[in-house]
C-alpha positions in Angstrom: 12.3 -1.6 -14.1 10.6 1.5 -12.5 6.8 0.9 -11.7 5.5 4.1 -13.5 7.5 3.0 -16.8 7.2 -0.6 -17.0 4.4 -1.2 -19.2 4.9 1.6 -21.1 8.2 0.5 -22.0 7.9 -3.4 -22.1 4.3 -3.7 -23.6 3.9 -6.5 -22.0 0.7 -7.3 -19.9 1.9 -9.4 -17.2 0.1 -10.1 -13.5 2.8 -8.2 -12.3 2.0 -5.1 -14.0 -1.6 -5.9 -12.9 0.2 -5.8 -9.4 1.8 -2.8 -9.7 -1.2 -1.4 -11.2 -3.0 -2.7 -7.8 -0.9 -1.3 -5.7 -0.7 2.2 -6.9 -4.7 2.3 -7.1 -4.9 1.5 -3.5 -1.9 4.2 -2.8 -4.0 7.0 -4.6 -6.8 5.7 -2.2 -4.3 6.4 0.4 -3.1 9.9 -0.6 -6.9 10.7 -2.3 -5.0 12.0 -5.6 -2.4 10.5 -7.9 0.5 9.5 -6.0 3.2 10.7 -7.7 5.0 12.4 -4.8 5.2 9.1 -2.9 6.1 7.3 -6.2 9.1 9.8 -6.9 10.1 9.5 -3.3 10.5 5.7 -3.6 12.2 5.7 -6.9 14.7 8.1 -5.9 15.2 6.0 -2.1 14.4 9.2 -0.4 12.6 7.3 2.7 13.2 9.9 5.3 9.4 11.3 4.8 6.8 10.5 7.1 3.8 8.4 5.3 1.5 10.5 7.4 2.5 13.6 5.1 1.1 11.9 1.9 -1.9 10.6 3.6 -5.5 12.2 2.3 -5.6 15.3 4.7 -9.3 15.3 4.7 -9.0 11.9 6.5 -8.3 11.7 10.5 -5.4 10.1 11.3 -5.5 7.1 12.2 -5.2 5.6 15.4 -4.9 2.4 17.5 -6.3 -0.8 15.2 -7.2 1.5 12.2 -3.4 2.5 12.2 -2.1 -1.1 12.7 -4.4 -1.8 9.6 -3.2 0.9 7.3 0.5 -0.4 8.5 -0.2 -3.8 7.0 -1.9 -2.6 4.3 1.0 -0.1 3.0 3.2 -2.6 3.3 1.2 -4.6 0.9 1.2 -1.3 -1.3 4.8 -1.4 -0.9 5.4 -5.1 -2.4 2.8 -4.7 -4.8 5.0 -1.7 -6.5 8.5 -2.9 -6.0 11.0 -2.1 -8.5 11.7 -5.3 -9.5 8.2 -7.3 -11.1 9.7 -10.6 -9.2 9.6 -9.4 -5.7 5.7 -8.6 -6.3 3.7 -10.8 -4.4 1.0 -12.6 -7.2 -2.7 -11.5 -7.1 -3.6 -14.2 -5.4 -1.3 -13.3 -2.1 -2.3 -10.1 -1.8 -5.4 -10.6 0.0 -3.9 -13.5 1.5 -0.7 -11.6 3.0 -3.2 -9.4 4.8 -5.8 -11.5 6.2 -4.1 -13.6 8.9 -2.8 -10.3 10.8 -6.3 -8.5 10.0 -7.8 -11.4 11.9 -5.6 -11.5 14.6 -5.8 -7.6 15.3 -9.9 -8.4 15.0 -9.7 -11.2 17.5 -7.8 -9.1 19.6 -9.9 -6.0 19.5 -12.5 -4.9 22.3 -16.0 -2.9 22.0 -14.1 -0.2 23.9 -11.2 0.1 21.3 -13.3 -0.4 18.3 -15.7 3.3 19.8 -12.7 5.0 20.8 -10.0 4.4 18.0 
């Protein structure tokens, strides 16, 4: 079932609906508006567009560690809004899925990288 219509059609509030809602809100933060264009591309499986085209234009394009962290977050978002609710993580797993990778990225960061990236 499509993430946009899942709750409206089923009228069942589940943890997986909450996870999908979390993913949509997180995506909205990244694009700076309701992410309808991104969601439509995902639903139609037209994956040719670059995600940078969708990012909030008020933000500078991410570089270095920030770009790596953004990719981790984007992967999590895409898992959260997966068409199949059974493929979505639980809310308990959402922070855990990024935390280990973020710690590694943070531990490998130098002061120079943090200042100049």
